C-alpha positions in Angstrom: -0.7 -15.1 -21.6 0.7 -15.7 -18.3 -0.8 -19.3 -17.8 2.1 -21.5 -17.7 0.2 -24.7 -18.5 -0.8 -23.4 -21.9 2.8 -22.5 -22.8 3.9 -25.9 -21.5 1.5 -27.6 -23.8 2.4 -25.5 -26.7 6.2 -26.2 -26.4 5.4 -30.0 -26.0 3.1 -29.9 -29.0 5.7 -28.3 -31.2 8.3 -30.5 -30.1 6.4 -33.5 -30.8 5.4 -32.3 -34.5 8.9 -31.5 -35.4 10.1 -35.0 -33.9 7.2 -36.8 -35.8 8.1 -34.9 -38.9 11.8 -36.0 -38.7 10.8 -39.5 -37.9 8.5 -40.0 -41.0 11.1 -38.2 -43.3 9.0 -35.5 -44.6 12.1 -33.8 -46.0 15.4 -35.3 -46.7 17.7 -35.3 -43.7 21.0 -37.0 -42.9 22.0 -38.6 -39.7 23.8 -35.4 -38.7 20.7 -33.3 -39.4 18.4 -35.4 -37.2 21.2 -35.1 -34.4 21.3 -31.4 -34.9 17.6 -30.9 -35.0 17.0 -32.9 -31.8 19.7 -31.0 -30.1 18.1 -27.8 -31.2 14.8 -28.9 -29.7 16.5 -29.6 -26.5 18.0 -26.2 -26.4 14.9 -24.4 -26.9 13.1 -26.6 -24.4 15.7 -25.8 -21.9 15.5 -22.2 -22.7 11.8 -22.1 -22.0 11.8 -24.5 -19.0 14.8 -22.8 -17.2 14.5 -19.3 -18.4 11.2 -18.1 -20.0 8.7 -20.3 -18.0 9.9 -18.9 -14.5 10.0 -15.5 -16.1 6.2 -15.6 -16.7 6.0 -14.6 -12.9 9.4 -13.3 -12.1 10.3 -10.9 -14.8 14.0 -10.3 -14.0 15.8 -8.2 -16.8 18.5 -10.9 -17.6 15.8 -13.4 -18.8 14.7 -11.6 -22.0 18.4 -11.4 -23.5 19.3 -14.9 -22.4 16.0 -16.6 -23.8 16.3 -14.5 -27.1 19.9 -15.6 -27.5 19.2 -19.3 -26.8 16.1 -19.2 -28.9 17.8 -17.6 -31.9 20.8 -20.2 -31.5 18.3 -23.2 -31.5 16.4 -21.8 -34.6 19.5 -21.5 -36.5 20.7 -24.9 -36.0 17.2 -26.5 -36.1 16.1 -24.5 -39.3 19.5 -25.5 -40.9 18.8 -29.1 -40.3 15.0 -29.2 -40.7 12.6 -26.5 -42.1 9.7 -27.9 -39.8 11.8 -26.2 -36.9 10.4 -22.8 -38.2 7.1 -23.9 -36.1 9.0 -22.6 -33.0 8.6 -19.1 -34.3 5.0 -19.3 -33.0 6.2 -19.8 -29.7 9.5 -17.8 -29.5 8.2 -14.5 -30.5 5.0 -14.4 -28.2 7.5 -15.5 -25.3 9.8 -12.5 -26.1 6.9 -10.1 -25.9 5.8 -11.5 -22.6 9.1 -11.5 -21.1 9.9 -7.9 -22.2 9.4 -4.8 -20.0 8.6 -2.6 -22.8 8.1 -2.3 -26.7 12.0 -1.5 -27.5 13.1 -4.7 -25.7 10.4 -6.6 -27.2 11.3 -5.6 -30.8 15.0 -6.1 -30.0 14.3 -9.7 -28.8 12.1 -10.4 -31.8 14.9 -9.2 -34.2 17.3 -11.5 -32.4 15.0 -14.6 -33.1 14.5 -13.3 -36.5 18.2 -13.4 -37.3 18.5 -17.0 -35.8 15.6 -17.9 -38.3 17.4 -16.1 -41.2 20.8 -17.9 -40.5 19.0 -21.4 -40.2 16.9 -21.1 -43.4 19.8 -19.6 -45.4 22.2 -22.4 -44.4 19.3 -24.9 -45.2 18.3 -23.4 -48.6 22.1 -23.1 -49.4 22.9 -26.6 -48.8 20.1 -28.1 -50.9 20.8 -25.8 -53.6 24.4 -27.4 -54.2 26.0 -24.1 -53.4 25.1 -22.6 -56.8 21.9 -20.9 -55.6 23.1 -18.6 -52.8 21.1 -15.6 -54.0 18.1 -17.6 -54.0 18.9 -19.0 -50.5 19.3 -15.6 -49.0 16.2 -14.3 -50.6 14.2 -17.3 -49.2 15.9 -16.8 -45.6 15.2 -12.9 -45.8 11.6 -13.6 -46.9 11.0 -16.2 -44.1 12.6 -14.0 -41.3 11.2 -10.7 -42.4 7.7 -12.1 -42.7 8.0 -13.7 -39.1 9.4 -10.7 -37.6 6.9 -8.2 -39.1 4.1 -10.5 -38.1 5.6 -10.8 -34.6 6.0 -6.8 -34.1 2.5 -6.0 -35.6 0.7 -8.7 -33.5 2.9 -7.7 -30.4 2.3 -4.0 -30.6 -1.6 -4.8 -31.1 -1.7 -6.9 -27.9 0.4 -4.6 -26.0 -1.9 -1.8 -26.9 -4.7 -3.8 -25.7 -3.0 -4.5 -22.4 -2.1 -0.8 -21.9 -5.7 0.1 -22.6 -6.8 -2.3 -20.1 -4.3 -1.1 -17.6 -5.3 2.4 -18.0 -9.0 1.4 -17.8 -8.3 -0.3 -14.6 -6.5 2.7 -13.3 -9.4 5.0 -14.1 -11.8 2.6 -12.4 -9.6 2.6 -9.2 -9.6 6.5 -9.3 -13.3 6.6 -9.9 -14.0 4.3 -6.8 -11.4 6.1 -4.7 -13.4 9.5 -5.6 -16.8 7.9 -5.0 -15.6 6.7 -1.6 -14.5 10.1 -0.9 -17.7 11.7 -2.0 -19.6 9.1 0.3 -17.3 9.9 3.3 -18.0 13.7 2.5 -21.7 13.2 2.2 -21.9 11.2 5.5 -19.8 14.0 7.3 -22.1 16.8 5.9 -25.1 14.9 7.0 -23.5 14.5 10.6 -22.6 18.1 10.6 -26.3 19.1 9.6 -27.5 16.7 12.5 -25.3 18.2 15.1 -26.2 21.7 13.9 -29.8 21.0 14.2 -29.4 19.4 17.5 -27.6 22.2 19.1 -30.3 24.7 17.7 -33.1 22.7 19.3 -31.1 22.5 22.5 -30.6 26.4 22.3 -34.2 27.2 21.5 -35.6 25.1 23.9 -33.6 23.8 27.0 -31.2 26.6 27.4 -33.7 29.3 27.2 -35.8 27.5 29.7 -33.0 26.7 32.2 -31.8 30.6 31.8 -35.7 31.3 32.8 -35.2 28.8 35.8 -32.2 30.3 37.0 -33.6 34.0 37.1 -36.7 32.7 38.8 -34.6 30.8 41.4 -32.6 33.9 42.2 -36.0 35.9 42.5 -37.3 33.4 44.8 -34.2 33.4 47.1 -34.4 37.3 47.2 -38.2 37.1 48.2 -37.4 34.6 50.8 -34.7 36.9 52.2 -37.2 39.9 52.2 -39.7 37.8 54.1 -42.2 37.5 51.3 -43.1 33.9 51.5 -46.3 34.1 49.6 -44.5 35.6 46.5 -41.7 33.1 47.0 -44.3 30.4 46.8 -45.8 31.5 43.7 -42.2 31.8 42.3 -41.3 28.1 43.1 -44.7 27.1 41.7 -43.7 28.7 38.4 -40.0 27.1 38.7 -41.9 23.6 39.2 -44.1 24.4 36.0 -41.0 25.6 33.9 -39.1 22.5 35.1 -41.9 20.1 33.9 -41.8 22.0 30.5 -38.1 21.6 30.2 -38.3 17.7 31.0 -40.9 17.6 28.2 -38.6 19.5 25.9 -35.7 17.2 26.7 -37.7 14.1 26.1 -39.0 15.7 22.7 -35.3 16.2 21.8 -34.3 12.6 22.9 -37.3 11.1 20.8 -36.0 12.8 17.7 -32.1 11.7 18.2 -32.5 8.5 20.0 -31.5 5.2 18.0 -34.0 3.6 16.0 -35.3 0.5 17.5 -33.2 -2.6 16.4 -36.2 -4.7 15.4 -36.1 -6.0 11.8 -39.8 -5.4 11.7 -40.6 -2.2 10.3 -44.3 -2.3 11.3 -43.7 -3.0 15.0 -41.1 -0.1 15.3 -43.6 2.4 13.5 -46.4 1.3 15.8 -44.3 1.8 19.1 -43.2 5.3 17.7 -46.9 6.3 17.0 -48.0 4.9 20.3 -45.3 7.0 22.1 -46.3 10.3 20.5 -50.0 9.3 21.1 -49.2 9.2 24.8 -47.0 12.4 24.8 -49.2 14.6 23.0 -52.7 13.3 23.4 -53.1 13.7 19.6 -55.4 11.5 17.5 -52.9 9.5 15.2 -54.5 7.4 12.5 -51.9 4.7 11.4 -52.2 2.8 8.3 -49.4 0.1 7.5 -49.2 -1.4 4.0 -46.3 -3.6 4.4 -45.8 -6.5 1.7 -44.5 -9.6 3.8 -42.5 -10.5 0.6 -40.7 -7.3 0.4 -37.4 -6.7 2.1 -36.5 -3.2 3.2 -32.9 -2.6 4.2 -31.8 -1.5 7.6 -30.7 2.0 6.3 -33.7 2.5 4.4 -35.8 1.7 7.7 -33.6 4.1 9.5 -34.3 6.8 7.3 -38.0 6.3 7.3 -38.2 6.1 11.0 -36.4 9.2 11.6 -38.4 11.3 9.0 -41.5 9.9 11.0 -40.0 11.0 14.1 -39.2 14.5 13.0 -42.6 15.0 11.3 -44.5 14.0 14.4 -42.2 16.3 16.5 -42.9 19.2 14.1 -46.7 18.4 14.3 -46.5 18.8 18.0 -44.3 21.7 18.0 -45.7 24.0 15.3 -49.0 22.6 13.8 -51.5 22.9 16.6 -53.3 20.0 15.1 -55.8 17.7 16.4 -55.8 14.9 14.0 -52.8 13.3 12.1 -52.8 10.6 9.5 -49.6 8.3 9.1 -49.3 5.9 6.2 -46.3 3.7 5.9 -46.0 1.4 2.8 -43.2 -1.0 1.7 -43.7 -3.0 -1.7 -42.1 -6.1 -2.9 -39.5 -4.3 -4.8 -37.9 -3.0 -1.5 -39.1 0.7 -1.9 -41.0 2.5 0.8 -43.2 5.4 1.2 -44.2 7.7 4.3 -47.0 10.0 4.3 -47.8 12.2 7.2 -50.9 14.6 6.8 -52.2 16.8 9.8 -55.0 19.3 10.1 -52.8 21.9 11.6 -52.3 25.7 10.9 -50.0 25.0 8.2 -47.4 27.3 6.7 -46.0 28.7 3.6 -43.3 26.0 2.3 -41.2 28.8 0.5 -41.2 31.0 3.4 -37.8 31.2 5.5 -37.8 29.0 8.5 -35.8 29.2 11.7 -35.7 25.3 12.4 -33.6 22.7 10.4 -36.2 19.8 10.8 -37.5 19.8 7.2 -34.1 20.6 5.7 -32.4 17.9 7.8 -35.2 15.4 6.7 -34.5 16.3 3.0 -30.8 15.8 3.2 -31.3 12.6 4.8 -33.6 11.4 2.2 -31.5 12.8 -0.7 -28.4 10.8 0.6 -30.6 7.7 0.5 -31.6 8.3 -3.0 -35.2 8.9 -2.4 -37.8 11.9 -3.0 -39.1 14.4 -0.4 -42.3 16.5 -0.8 -44.1 19.0 1.4 -47.4 20.5 0.7 -48.9 23.2 2.9 -50.7 26.5 3.1 -51.9 28.5 5.9 -54.8 27.3 7.6 -55.0 24.2 5.4 -52.6 21.6 7.2 -49.5 20.1 6.0 -48.7 17.0 4.0 -45.3 15.4 4.0 -44.3 12.6 1.7 -40.9 10.5 1.7 -40.1 8.1 -1.1 -37.4 5.6 -0.8 -36.1 3.3 -3.4 -35.1 -0.2 -2.5 -31.9 -0.6 -4.8 -31.1 3.0 -4.7 -31.0 3.4 -0.9 -27.7 4.8 0.4 -25.3 2.3 1.9 -24.8 4.4 5.1 -26.9 7.1 6.3 -25.7 9.5 9.1 -27.5 8.4 12.2 
């Protein structure tokens, strides 16, 4: 409706049709009628090009009444001289509705144009009736103007309803998009908060307690040296050294769970390095099986979730399972999905029992944010099996790191 080239073509085409009709003499017309009709064409064209056409992009309030008045004047003069001039109704009414800021101004503008049509048709019908058929001329004029006005109002209301419906849908879509963005932001914040909580709990349960014990032992060694008990002090210092090494191992374990995932695009290389590091640190037998489709493409966010879950799973095995063998399966198919399975022969646990740590809960939340599935199967004395499934297309755009 706002494409000015289409309107230009319509106005030019209507003008040419009327000019041709006048030239071939479709209806009787005097020289004065031809002059009046030609002038009406020029008035309507000027109203369009200088008032309506700029208003398609710059809808100032004055444009509608000016165009409607000029169009009514052109319709009155043109229809009085040539009945073919009524063709311009098909252009005048839609332009009125496009220029209007609402339904009421559009109806008033359409009525103004219809009044011009009524006056022009009445004059034309009255002239050719020889002055004796005035009632018939008025009836013809009323019928022509009323039909055009009714059609214009009905069509205009229908189109405006469609436009309002589209605008309402656009507004709802914008609100829904904003709400989705807010939900994503809240989800990221929640995931980050859970990660901070887990990290703080790990630090409290490991490093903080160990460092508190080292402080007590250091104070004891100082008192023993002051009392001259060097042998006891040496034993205490040896204990301090042992606990310090434990603290170092605990710090490395925490770092291994929170450090950034390797930036390599190759998932298999990153998994192999991670498993090799845990083999070296724990001495566990870790059997690794990779089933990676070379044609499959796994997103960076999905790789991040997969490797973080593998890190946490191996850390839990080292800390709680007392296992001797661990099996790790990592697969990624051509659809972009991925699967991680970690099985150990350790002590196992009761999945429904209350746990102090945040490892499993953190993994479950991370996988849920990525749109995947998380399963844990275990029982006391029977080991533990952990499965993570990640869909390719449904992976979250951003996962807290």
